[in-house]
gemmi code that builds the backbone of each chain (N, CA, C; Angstrom):
import gemmi

chains = {
    "A": [
        ("ALA", (0.847, -1.192, 0.000), (0.000, 0.000, 0.000), (0.881, 1.239, 0.000)),
        ("GLN", (0.356, 2.292, -0.637), (1.111, 3.536, -0.715), (0.422, 4.601, 0.140)),
        ("SER", (1.249, 5.468, 0.718), (0.704, 6.613, 1.434), (1.768, 7.696, 1.492)),
        ("VAL", (1.305, 8.890, 1.754), (2.191, 10.041, 1.829), (1.834, 10.851, 3.069)),
        ("THR", (2.838, 11.281, 3.781), (2.621, 12.159, 4.934), (3.365, 13.466, 4.699)),
        ("GLN", (2.625, 14.542, 4.643), (3.236, 15.862, 4.588), (3.245, 16.407, 6.009)),
        ("LEU", (4.425, 16.640, 6.500), (4.618, 16.856, 7.925), (4.141, 18.214, 8.420)),
        ("ASP", (3.977, 19.145, 7.517), (3.554, 20.494, 7.905), (2.339, 20.893, 7.086)),
        ("SER", (1.270, 21.295, 7.734), (0.104, 21.735, 6.984), (0.273, 23.171, 6.508)),
        ("HIS", (1.130, 23.921, 7.218), (1.323, 25.334, 6.882), (2.788, 25.698, 7.128)),
        ("VAL", (3.416, 26.328, 6.130), (4.778, 26.816, 6.274), (4.784, 28.283, 5.870)),
        ("SER", (5.434, 29.094, 6.690), (5.509, 30.526, 6.419), (6.976, 30.930, 6.379)),
        ("VAL", (7.399, 31.592, 5.292), (8.785, 32.041, 5.157), (8.794, 33.488, 4.670)),
        ("SER", (9.896, 34.146, 4.913), (10.067, 35.494, 4.385), (10.613, 35.420, 2.961)),
        ("GLU", (10.248, 36.380, 2.156), (10.753, 36.434, 0.789), (12.277, 36.457, 0.806)),
        ("GLY", (12.895, 35.635, -0.067), (14.341, 35.596, -0.146), (14.994, 34.571, 0.767)),
        ("THR", (14.215, 33.939, 1.641), (14.774, 32.922, 2.538), (14.462, 31.529, 1.988)),
        ("PRO", (15.174, 30.492, 2.488), (14.964, 29.146, 1.935), (13.596, 28.562, 2.292)),
        ("VAL", (13.154, 27.664, 1.413), (11.902, 26.945, 1.611), (12.205, 25.463, 1.813)),
        ("LEU", (11.542, 24.851, 2.801), (11.630, 23.402, 3.016), (10.224, 22.888, 3.283)),
        ("LEU", (9.726, 22.041, 2.391), (8.433, 21.386, 2.586), (8.709, 19.889, 2.706)),
        ("ARG", (8.253, 19.300, 3.803), (8.656, 17.937, 4.116), (7.611, 16.910, 3.690)),
        ("CYS", (8.124, 15.775, 3.204), (7.253, 14.696, 2.742), (7.905, 13.366, 3.055)),
        ("ASN", (7.163, 12.478, 3.704), (7.571, 11.092, 3.892), (6.574, 10.183, 3.199)),
        ("TYR", (7.067, 9.093, 2.652), (6.191, 8.223, 1.887), (6.287, 6.792, 2.388)),
        ("SER", (5.302, 6.027, 2.025), (5.298, 4.591, 2.264), (4.842, 3.914, 0.980)),
        ("SER", (5.615, 2.912, 0.552), (5.256, 2.236, -0.693), (5.720, 0.788, -0.643)),
        ("SER", (4.853, -0.090, -1.084), (5.193, -1.510, -1.143), (6.067, -1.817, -2.346)),
        ("TYR", (6.062, -0.934, -3.285), (6.805, -1.149, -4.514), (7.828, -0.036, -4.693)),
        ("SER", (8.603, -0.126, -5.734), (9.528, 0.941, -6.062), (8.720, 2.143, -6.528)),
        ("PRO", (8.764, 3.223, -5.792), (7.812, 4.311, -6.073), (8.291, 5.329, -7.100)),
        ("SER", (7.335, 5.988, -7.707), (7.580, 7.273, -8.354), (7.036, 8.332, -7.401)),
        ("LEU", (7.710, 9.459, -7.351), (7.310, 10.522, -6.432), (7.227, 11.838, -7.191)),
        ("PHE", (6.261, 12.635, -6.818), (6.008, 13.893, -7.511), (5.711, 14.985, -6.491)),
        ("TRP", (5.990, 16.191, -6.873), (5.477, 17.367, -6.186), (4.646, 18.166, -7.185)),
        ("TYR", (3.418, 18.486, -6.757), (2.534, 19.334, -7.547), (2.254, 20.609, -6.761)),
        ("VAL", (2.010, 21.675, -7.494), (1.643, 22.948, -6.877), (0.243, 23.343, -7.360)),
        ("GLN", (-0.509, 23.949, -6.458), (-1.866, 24.389, -6.797), (-2.051, 25.821, -6.327)),
        ("HIS", (-2.099, 26.724, -7.281), (-2.389, 28.120, -6.962), (-3.896, 28.295, -6.851)),
        ("PRO", (-4.362, 29.284, -6.116), (-5.800, 29.473, -5.928), (-6.550, 29.511, -7.253)),
        ("ASN", (-7.592, 28.718, -7.322), (-8.467, 28.654, -8.496), (-7.729, 28.235, -9.770)),
        ("LYS", (-6.626, 27.549, -9.601), (-5.882, 27.040, -10.757), (-5.776, 25.523, -10.653)),
        ("GLY", (-5.440, 24.896, -11.781), (-5.270, 23.450, -11.775), (-3.948, 23.043, -11.142)),
        ("LEU", (-3.779, 21.767, -10.915), (-2.547, 21.229, -10.360), (-1.458, 21.237, -11.418)),
        ("GLN", (-0.282, 21.724, -11.039), (0.842, 21.809, -11.966), (2.010, 21.013, -11.412)),
        ("LEU", (2.637, 20.203, -12.256), (3.780, 19.424, -11.823), (4.993, 20.317, -11.603)),
        ("LEU", (5.611, 20.161, -10.430), (6.865, 20.864, -10.144), (8.065, 20.023, -10.536)),
        ("LEU", (8.047, 18.755, -10.112), (9.145, 17.852, -10.396), (8.713, 16.415, -10.126)),
        ("LYS", (9.558, 15.473, -10.605), (9.221, 14.064, -10.419), (10.491, 13.241, -10.249)),
        ("TYR", (10.359, 12.176, -9.466), (11.419, 11.192, -9.303), (10.885, 9.855, -9.802)),
        ("THR", (11.641, 9.226, -10.742), (11.202, 7.932, -11.268), (12.372, 6.963, -11.349)),
        ("SER", (13.257, 6.974, -10.378), (14.367, 6.026, -10.187), (15.635, 6.389, -10.946)),
        ("ALA", (15.729, 7.564, -11.462), (16.998, 8.009, -12.050), (17.786, 8.720, -10.936)),
        ("ALA", (18.272, 9.900, -11.178), (19.047, 10.635, -10.176), (18.196, 10.905, -8.943)),
        ("THR", (18.808, 10.782, -7.770), (18.047, 10.983, -6.532), (17.794, 12.456, -6.241)),
        ("LEU", (18.608, 13.349, -6.789), (18.346, 14.779, -6.647), (17.665, 15.244, -7.919)),
        ("VAL", (16.459, 15.715, -7.744), (15.629, 16.067, -8.892), (15.424, 17.577, -8.929)),
        ("LYS", (15.660, 18.150, -10.072), (15.432, 19.598, -10.240), (14.128, 19.806, -10.998)),
        ("GLY", (13.369, 20.804, -10.539), (12.101, 21.079, -11.167), (12.024, 22.503, -11.692)),
        ("ILE", (10.804, 22.937, -11.873), (10.599, 24.283, -12.402), (10.679, 25.312, -11.283)),
        ("ASN", (10.903, 26.551, -11.674), (10.888, 27.684, -10.742), (11.903, 27.553, -9.611)),
        ("GLY", (13.005, 26.850, -9.844), (14.074, 26.774, -8.859), (13.881, 25.760, -7.759)),
        ("PHE", (12.811, 24.979, -7.822), (12.578, 23.955, -6.807), (13.388, 22.688, -7.103)),
        ("GLU", (13.750, 21.985, -6.062), (14.356, 20.684, -6.198), (13.957, 19.804, -5.027)),
        ("ALA", (14.134, 18.487, -5.208), (13.797, 17.546, -4.147), (14.787, 16.400, -4.199)),
        ("GLU", (15.059, 15.820, -3.027), (16.000, 14.710, -2.947), (15.289, 13.465, -2.453)),
        ("PHE", (15.397, 12.392, -3.212), (14.828, 11.106, -2.816), (15.821, 10.403, -1.880)),
        ("LYS", (15.391, 10.116, -0.657), (16.233, 9.406, 0.310), (15.506, 8.129, 0.715)),
        ("LYS", (15.942, 7.026, 0.135), (15.257, 5.759, 0.389), (15.382, 5.334, 1.842)),
        ("SER", (16.553, 5.557, 2.438), (16.785, 5.122, 3.815), (15.876, 5.864, 4.793)),
        ("GLU", (15.492, 7.078, 4.429), (14.632, 7.887, 5.299), (13.198, 7.921, 4.787)),
        ("THR", (12.936, 7.264, 3.678), (11.623, 7.311, 2.990), (11.105, 8.737, 2.918)),
        ("SER", (11.996, 9.626, 2.451), (11.615, 11.031, 2.372), (11.818, 11.583, 0.967)),
        ("PHE", (11.105, 12.656, 0.700), (11.200, 13.342, -0.594), (10.870, 14.809, -0.341)),
        ("HIS", (11.738, 15.480, 0.387), (11.493, 16.864, 0.788), (11.729, 17.835, -0.368)),
        ("LEU", (10.913, 18.851, -0.425), (10.990, 19.879, -1.480), (11.710, 21.097, -0.930)),
        ("THR", (12.667, 21.624, -1.698), (13.417, 22.789, -1.247), (13.545, 23.823, -2.357)),
        ("LYS", (13.810, 25.050, -1.914), (14.122, 26.144, -2.833), (15.021, 27.110, -2.071)),
        ("PRO", (16.110, 27.556, -2.666), (17.068, 28.383, -1.918), (16.510, 29.742, -1.488)),
        ("SER", (15.627, 30.311, -2.318), (15.165, 31.671, -2.055), (13.700, 31.804, -2.473)),
        ("ALA", (12.840, 32.041, -1.505), (11.409, 32.119, -1.793), (11.042, 33.408, -2.510)),
        ("HIS", (10.084, 33.277, -3.406), (9.546, 34.429, -4.126), (8.073, 34.545, -3.783)),
        ("MET", (7.561, 35.759, -3.863), (6.146, 35.972, -3.527), (5.227, 35.065, -4.336)),
        ("SER", (5.604, 34.821, -5.584), (4.759, 33.998, -6.460), (4.755, 32.519, -6.077)),
        ("ASP", (5.604, 32.130, -5.119), (5.625, 30.731, -4.657), (4.496, 30.422, -3.688)),
        ("ALA", (3.810, 31.433, -3.217), (2.719, 31.207, -2.274), (1.629, 30.383, -2.933)),
        ("ALA", (1.358, 29.205, -2.381), (0.419, 28.260, -2.995), (0.284, 27.046, -2.082)),
        ("GLU", (-0.500, 26.072, -2.546), (-0.620, 24.783, -1.857), (0.252, 23.782, -2.610)),
        ("TYR", (1.021, 22.999, -1.849), (1.938, 22.026, -2.448), (1.544, 20.622, -2.011)),
        ("PHE", (1.514, 19.720, -2.979), (1.127, 18.339, -2.700), (2.253, 17.386, -3.087)),
        ("CYS", (2.579, 16.508, -2.159), (3.503, 15.409, -2.426), (2.666, 14.210, -2.849)),
        ("VAL", (3.107, 13.517, -3.898), (2.310, 12.433, -4.474), (3.195, 11.219, -4.695)),
        ("VAL", (2.690, 10.048, -4.339), (3.424, 8.807, -4.556), (2.632, 7.919, -5.494)),
        ("SER", (3.359, 7.206, -6.320), (2.732, 6.266, -7.238), (3.613, 5.037, -7.326)),
        ("ASP", (3.018, 3.861, -7.239), (3.830, 2.673, -7.434), (3.933, 2.384, -8.915)),
        ("ARG", (5.084, 1.963, -9.350), (5.326, 1.806, -10.790), (5.137, 0.372, -11.260)),
        ("THR", (4.799, -0.515, -10.324), (4.603, -1.891, -10.752), (3.186, -2.365, -10.488)),
        ("GLY", (2.424, -1.553, -9.813), (1.035, -1.909, -9.534), (0.084, -1.179, -10.450)),
        ("ALA", (-0.987, -0.705, -9.885), (-2.013, -0.046, -10.691), (-1.650, 1.372, -11.063)),
        ("ASN", (-0.554, 1.869, -10.517), (-0.096, 3.216, -10.840), (-1.047, 4.294, -10.354)),
        ("ASN", (-1.784, 3.994, -9.276), (-2.594, 5.042, -8.673), (-1.711, 6.140, -8.122)),
        ("LEU", (-2.239, 7.347, -8.094), (-1.552, 8.484, -7.499), (-2.163, 8.748, -6.135)),
        ("PHE", (-1.327, 8.723, -5.091), (-1.796, 8.993, -3.736), (-1.254, 10.336, -3.294)),
        ("PHE", (-2.167, 11.225, -2.934), (-1.800, 12.584, -2.556), (-1.642, 12.718, -1.055)),
        ("GLY", (-0.691, 13.558, -0.649), (-0.652, 13.995, 0.733), (-1.751, 15.016, 0.978)),
        ("THR", (-1.832, 15.459, 2.217), (-2.886, 16.401, 2.599), (-2.562, 17.835, 2.220)),
        ("GLY", (-1.353, 18.073, 1.764), (-0.990, 19.398, 1.275), (-0.278, 20.245, 2.318)),
        ("THR", (0.576, 21.134, 1.843), (1.235, 22.139, 2.682), (0.986, 23.500, 2.063)),
        ("ARG", (0.397, 24.371, 2.833), (0.156, 25.739, 2.353), (1.376, 26.589, 2.649)),
        ("LEU", (1.993, 27.125, 1.601), (3.176, 27.976, 1.748), (2.762, 29.434, 1.683)),
        ("THR", (3.113, 30.158, 2.719), (2.898, 31.609, 2.758), (4.250, 32.291, 2.666)),
        ("VAL", (4.358, 33.291, 1.822), (5.603, 34.048, 1.683), (5.353, 35.473, 2.154)),
        ("ILE", (6.114, 35.865, 3.148), (5.949, 37.184, 3.773), (6.888, 38.188, 3.100)),
        ("PRO", (6.356, 39.326, 2.678), (7.225, 40.301, 1.993), (8.266, 40.905, 2.934)),
    ],
    "B": [
        ("GLU", (0.157, 21.202, -27.483), (-0.657, 20.050, -27.060), (-1.766, 20.539, -26.160)),
        ("ALA", (-3.015, 20.178, -26.489), (-4.131, 20.593, -25.660), (-4.063, 19.842, -24.338)),
        ("GLY", (-4.569, 20.509, -23.300), (-4.559, 19.889, -21.986), (-5.808, 19.078, -21.749)),
        ("VAL", (-5.979, 18.664, -20.496), (-7.174, 17.939, -20.086), (-8.320, 18.938, -19.966)),
        ("ALA", (-9.403, 18.670, -20.655), (-10.547, 19.581, -20.652), (-11.642, 19.035, -19.756)),
        ("GLN", (-12.197, 19.898, -18.924), (-13.298, 19.513, -18.049), (-14.419, 20.533, -18.184)),
        ("SER", (-15.641, 20.035, -18.061), (-16.788, 20.952, -18.022), (-17.898, 20.326, -17.197)),
        ("PRO", (-18.748, 21.162, -16.584), (-18.602, 22.612, -16.495), (-17.523, 22.994, -15.495)),
        ("ARG", (-17.174, 24.257, -15.389), (-16.204, 24.708, -14.397), (-16.838, 24.837, -13.023)),
        ("TYR", (-18.090, 25.229, -12.998), (-18.806, 25.415, -11.743), (-20.222, 24.846, -11.884)),
        ("LYS", (-20.735, 24.330, -10.764), (-22.089, 23.810, -10.759), (-22.657, 23.948, -9.352)),
        ("ILE", (-23.855, 24.470, -9.275), (-24.564, 24.560, -8.000), (-25.865, 23.795, -8.153)),
        ("ILE", (-26.097, 22.838, -7.259), (-27.338, 22.060, -7.304), (-27.877, 21.910, -5.894)),
        ("GLU", (-29.154, 21.529, -5.821), (-29.747, 21.252, -4.516), (-29.516, 19.787, -4.180)),
        ("LYS", (-29.507, 19.511, -2.883), (-29.319, 18.111, -2.481), (-30.454, 17.270, -3.060)),
        ("ARG", (-30.103, 16.045, -3.330), (-30.979, 15.035, -3.938), (-31.120, 15.194, -5.450)),
        ("GLN", (-30.578, 16.281, -5.998), (-30.567, 16.384, -7.465), (-29.411, 15.559, -8.028)),
        ("SER", (-29.392, 15.413, -9.337), (-28.307, 14.693, -9.992), (-27.450, 15.673, -10.786)),
        ("VAL", (-26.212, 15.264, -11.033), (-25.274, 16.117, -11.764), (-24.283, 15.229, -12.517)),
        ("ALA", (-23.780, 15.750, -13.623), (-22.794, 15.007, -14.409), (-21.652, 15.922, -14.801)),
        ("PHE", (-20.453, 15.360, -14.765), (-19.250, 16.089, -15.152), (-18.620, 15.376, -16.337)),
        ("TRP", (-17.967, 16.155, -17.183), (-17.369, 15.596, -18.381), (-15.884, 15.872, -18.413)),
        ("CYS", (-15.105, 14.923, -18.947), (-13.662, 15.077, -19.056), (-13.197, 14.565, -20.409)),
        ("ASN", (-12.368, 15.361, -21.048), (-11.708, 14.936, -22.290), (-10.209, 14.925, -22.032)),
        ("PRO", (-9.596, 13.764, -21.925), (-8.169, 13.710, -21.600), (-7.310, 14.113, -22.789)),
        ("ILE", (-6.020, 14.195, -22.535), (-5.083, 14.484, -23.612), (-5.086, 13.319, -24.592)),
        ("SER", (-5.054, 13.638, -25.865), (-5.136, 12.606, -26.895), (-4.031, 11.567, -26.740)),
        ("GLY", (-4.434, 10.310, -26.763), (-3.461, 9.228, -26.672), (-3.169, 8.751, -25.271)),
        ("HIS", (-3.705, 9.442, -24.262), (-3.464, 9.035, -22.877), (-4.396, 7.886, -22.502)),
        ("ALA", (-3.803, 6.757, -22.137), (-4.601, 5.573, -21.857), (-5.249, 5.618, -20.476)),
        ("THR", (-4.563, 6.225, -19.525), (-5.048, 6.214, -18.136), (-5.778, 7.503, -17.824)),
        ("LEU", (-6.929, 7.367, -17.198), (-7.733, 8.527, -16.808), (-8.184, 8.340, -15.371)),
        ("TYR", (-8.084, 9.398, -14.589), (-8.489, 9.391, -13.186), (-9.571, 10.441, -12.937)),
        ("TRP", (-10.414, 10.144, -11.977), (-11.288, 11.151, -11.367), (-10.909, 11.251, -9.892)),
        ("TYR", (-10.690, 12.472, -9.455), (-10.367, 12.747, -8.065), (-11.416, 13.690, -7.474)),
        ("GLN", (-11.624, 13.537, -6.187), (-12.465, 14.468, -5.423), (-11.578, 15.233, -4.458)),
        ("GLN", (-11.633, 16.554, -4.514), (-10.845, 17.378, -3.596), (-11.781, 18.241, -2.771)),
        ("ILE", (-11.964, 17.853, -1.522), (-12.761, 18.632, -0.588), (-11.912, 19.787, -0.084)),
        ("LEU", (-12.545, 20.907, 0.163), (-11.831, 22.124, 0.570), (-10.886, 21.846, 1.731)),
        ("GLY", (-9.622, 22.214, 1.551), (-8.638, 22.055, 2.611), (-7.995, 20.682, 2.675)),
        ("GLN", (-8.324, 19.822, 1.728), (-7.765, 18.467, 1.723), (-7.054, 18.182, 0.409)),
        ("GLY", (-6.267, 17.114, 0.399), (-5.654, 16.671, -0.841), (-6.643, 15.899, -1.697)),
        ("PRO", (-6.409, 15.827, -2.991), (-7.293, 15.049, -3.860), (-7.344, 13.581, -3.456)),
        ("LYS", (-8.538, 13.011, -3.537), (-8.752, 11.612, -3.212), (-9.239, 10.902, -4.464)),
        ("LEU", (-8.588, 9.780, -4.779), (-8.957, 9.042, -5.988), (-10.358, 8.462, -5.864)),
        ("LEU", (-11.164, 8.699, -6.874), (-12.484, 8.077, -6.952), (-12.441, 6.852, -7.854)),
        ("ILE", (-11.866, 7.008, -9.051), (-11.864, 5.913, -10.003), (-10.722, 6.111, -10.998)),
        ("GLN", (-10.162, 4.982, -11.433), (-9.093, 4.996, -12.422), (-9.479, 4.079, -13.576)),
        ("PHE", (-9.366, 4.600, -14.792), (-9.604, 3.834, -16.005), (-8.289, 3.589, -16.740)),
        ("GLN", (-8.176, 2.430, -17.336), (-7.110, 2.146, -18.292), (-7.842, 1.840, -19.599)),
        ("ASN", (-7.693, 2.751, -20.564), (-8.540, 2.714, -21.774), (-10.005, 2.741, -21.319)),
        ("ASN", (-10.848, 1.802, -21.684), (-12.243, 1.888, -21.255), (-12.563, 0.929, -20.115)),
        ("GLY", (-11.513, 0.343, -19.515), (-11.724, -0.565, -18.405), (-11.397, 0.076, -17.078)),
        ("VAL", (-12.125, -0.322, -16.035), (-11.905, 0.202, -14.690), (-10.768, -0.555, -14.022)),
        ("VAL", (-9.755, 0.180, -13.556), (-8.628, -0.420, -12.850), (-8.882, -0.424, -11.350)),
        ("ASP", (-9.415, 0.699, -10.854), (-9.631, 0.828, -9.414), (-10.828, 1.744, -9.181)),
        ("ASP", (-11.851, 1.226, -8.554), (-12.995, 2.055, -8.145), (-13.342, 1.783, -6.686)),
        ("SER", (-12.343, 1.368, -5.918), (-12.584, 0.972, -4.532), (-13.040, 2.139, -3.649)),
        ("GLN", (-12.706, 3.362, -4.026), (-13.089, 4.528, -3.230), (-14.319, 5.250, -3.782)),
        ("LEU", (-14.920, 4.706, -4.790), (-16.098, 5.340, -5.400), (-17.357, 4.927, -4.632)),
        ("PRO", (-18.106, 5.897, -4.106), (-19.376, 5.554, -3.414), (-20.414, 5.102, -4.436)),
        ("LYS", (-20.455, 3.817, -4.664), (-21.197, 3.307, -5.806), (-22.718, 3.410, -5.645)),
        ("ASP", (-23.167, 3.694, -4.432), (-24.611, 3.858, -4.282), (-25.095, 5.155, -4.925)),
        ("ARG", (-24.178, 6.097, -5.132), (-24.622, 7.376, -5.693), (-23.738, 7.871, -6.833)),
        ("PHE", (-22.503, 7.384, -6.894), (-21.570, 7.834, -7.925), (-21.437, 6.759, -9.006)),
        ("SER", (-21.332, 7.203, -10.252), (-21.024, 6.284, -11.341), (-20.133, 7.008, -12.349)),
        ("ALA", (-19.354, 6.236, -13.068), (-18.464, 6.825, -14.071), (-18.325, 5.848, -15.225)),
        ("GLU", (-18.114, 6.425, -16.387), (-17.891, 5.585, -17.546), (-16.897, 6.263, -18.482)),
        ("ARG", (-16.274, 5.435, -19.276), (-15.323, 5.949, -20.251), (-15.522, 5.150, -21.538)),
        ("LEU", (-16.558, 5.506, -22.235), (-16.896, 4.810, -23.460), (-15.822, 5.054, -24.508)),
        ("LYS", (-15.474, 4.031, -25.223), (-14.497, 4.101, -26.316), (-13.106, 4.506, -25.835)),
        ("GLY", (-12.895, 4.493, -24.525), (-11.562, 4.748, -24.003), (-11.036, 6.157, -24.192)),
        ("VAL", (-11.949, 7.119, -24.410), (-11.504, 8.501, -24.608), (-12.145, 9.380, -23.535)),
        ("ASP", (-13.277, 10.036, -23.879), (-13.956, 10.899, -22.926), (-14.512, 10.091, -21.761)),
        ("SER", (-14.715, 10.814, -20.661), (-15.307, 10.168, -19.491), (-16.347, 11.078, -18.858)),
        ("THR", (-17.361, 10.470, -18.243), (-18.334, 11.224, -17.473), (-18.408, 10.660, -16.064)),
        ("LEU", (-18.591, 11.536, -15.105), (-18.787, 11.169, -13.712), (-20.153, 11.703, -13.302)),
        ("LYS", (-20.968, 10.847, -12.725), (-22.317, 11.245, -12.342), (-22.536, 11.031, -10.851)),
        ("ILE", (-23.303, 11.929, -10.265), (-23.713, 11.796, -8.871), (-25.235, 11.862, -8.841)),
        ("GLN", (-25.844, 10.830, -8.235), (-27.299, 10.791, -8.176), (-27.746, 9.895, -7.024)),
        ("PRO", (-28.371, 10.439, -5.994), (-28.635, 11.847, -5.733), (-27.480, 12.485, -4.977)),
        ("ALA", (-27.310, 13.779, -5.138), (-26.213, 14.478, -4.471), (-26.540, 14.737, -3.003)),
        ("LYS", (-25.487, 14.738, -2.187), (-25.581, 15.085, -0.773), (-24.738, 16.327, -0.514)),
        ("LEU", (-24.995, 16.973, 0.612), (-24.247, 18.183, 0.951), (-22.736, 17.918, 0.981)),
        ("GLU", (-22.359, 16.736, 1.501), (-20.929, 16.428, 1.636), (-20.236, 16.148, 0.304)),
        ("ASP", (-20.995, 16.144, -0.790), (-20.381, 15.985, -2.104), (-19.815, 17.295, -2.635)),
        ("SER", (-20.043, 18.375, -1.932), (-19.478, 19.671, -2.343), (-17.955, 19.563, -2.349)),
        ("ALA", (-17.372, 19.802, -3.502), (-15.931, 19.596, -3.670), (-15.550, 20.019, -5.084)),
        ("VAL", (-14.251, 19.977, -5.341), (-13.769, 20.125, -6.713), (-13.497, 18.729, -7.252)),
        ("TYR", (-14.007, 18.457, -8.436), (-13.807, 17.160, -9.063), (-12.782, 17.333, -10.184)),
        ("LEU", (-11.676, 16.621, -9.999), (-10.538, 16.757, -10.904), (-10.425, 15.538, -11.801)),
        ("CYS", (-10.149, 15.799, -13.048), (-9.859, 14.739, -13.996), (-8.381, 14.834, -14.374)),
        ("ALA", (-7.738, 13.698, -14.495), (-6.328, 13.682, -14.876), (-6.086, 12.529, -15.834)),
        ("SER", (-5.026, 12.664, -16.628), (-4.675, 11.572, -17.538), (-3.164, 11.474, -17.656)),
        ("HIS", (-2.687, 10.285, -17.981), (-1.291, 10.136, -18.384), (-1.144, 8.950, -19.302)),
        ("PRO", (-0.090, 8.988, -20.132), (0.004, 7.997, -21.202), (0.485, 6.629, -20.733)),
        ("ASP", (1.353, 6.567, -19.730), (1.893, 5.284, -19.308), (2.603, 5.446, -17.973)),
        ("LEU", (3.158, 4.361, -17.475), (3.892, 4.392, -16.209), (5.115, 5.294, -16.343)),
        ("ASN", (5.590, 5.756, -15.210), (6.792, 6.585, -15.141), (6.620, 7.971, -15.735)),
        ("THR", (5.406, 8.367, -15.974), (5.152, 9.741, -16.411), (4.232, 10.410, -15.398)),
        ("GLU", (4.268, 11.726, -15.434), (3.385, 12.454, -14.529), (1.981, 12.494, -15.094)),
        ("ALA", (1.017, 12.726, -14.214), (-0.368, 12.920, -14.638), (-0.601, 14.391, -14.949)),
        ("PHE", (-1.453, 14.640, -15.902), (-1.824, 16.000, -16.290), (-3.256, 16.229, -15.831)),
        ("PHE", (-3.452, 17.336, -15.128), (-4.748, 17.589, -14.515), (-5.520, 18.663, -15.262)),
        ("GLY", (-6.831, 18.490, -15.286), (-7.711, 19.542, -15.762), (-7.912, 20.595, -14.684)),
        ("GLN", (-8.651, 21.642, -15.032), (-8.905, 22.745, -14.096), (-9.887, 22.350, -13.004)),
        ("GLY", (-10.639, 21.316, -13.236), (-11.586, 20.852, -12.232), (-12.967, 21.446, -12.390)),
        ("THR", (-13.945, 20.772, -11.785), (-15.317, 21.273, -11.692), (-15.630, 21.483, -10.226)),
        ("ARG", (-15.977, 22.718, -9.886), (-16.329, 23.005, -8.494), (-17.825, 22.797, -8.312)),
        ("LEU", (-18.175, 21.807, -7.497), (-19.572, 21.490, -7.217), (-19.957, 22.010, -5.851)),
        ("THR", (-21.067, 22.733, -5.822), (-21.643, 23.166, -4.548), (-23.031, 22.574, -4.439)),
        ("VAL", (-23.265, 21.824, -3.367), (-24.573, 21.232, -3.109), (-25.209, 21.995, -1.962)),
        ("VAL", (-26.406, 22.548, -2.211), (-27.065, 23.382, -1.187), (-28.363, 22.740, -0.727)),
    ],
}
model = gemmi.Model(1)
for chain_id, residues in chains.items():
    chain = gemmi.Chain(chain_id)
    for i, (resn, *xyz) in enumerate(residues, 1):
        res = gemmi.Residue()
        res.name, res.seqid = resn, gemmi.SeqId(i, " ")
        for name, pos in zip(("N", "CA", "C"), xyz):
            atom = gemmi.Atom()
            atom.name, atom.element = name, gemmi.Element(name[0])
            atom.pos, atom.b_iso = gemmi.Position(*pos), 0.0
            res.add_atom(atom)
        chain.add_residue(res)
    model.add_chain(chain)
structure = gemmi.Structure()
structure.add_model(model)
structure.setup_entities()
């Protein structure tokens, strides 16, 4: 069975400071992992994905995430927050050998303070 | 490349009425999902299709929800009769195969009053 735990429901950072959004996963199979962003009244947009290649994954808008199998984590980071980063972020796990369902975390709301 | 199209964008109905949502996935995408996203929560899978066959509908409340994907392309999701707790955004997503990301539509926001 697959599941995702997003450890923080709300993260608040000042503009220009680093962002860390935490995600732990559970998967019976070799997982694919994704981060999606959802701006208010907008659709879900893929930020980045891990599918068993390099463990450090770079995405759009300066975000990156590191897959750590020993810690079952896939934390999302960005060196310097921008006002436009304020949104809801979802960590998603999918098993690549089963039905390929996508399991979403409960989301982390990122607030960026000017 | 056109994205996943959903309609309508918004719908308001009274409880016990019925409603239907439509999704047109990206051309060539074999897998199609319907998700329910209640305000303040992450999307929850309702049903997954592979072409026109159902892969997983274990979370679909089958007493009131139904979905079909005729000819393995477009899909419709129906609720009959609707309850207040069905108020949510209904998201459709598709992807072509394993190891790729899913592409999401804008969603249909349903309000049941």
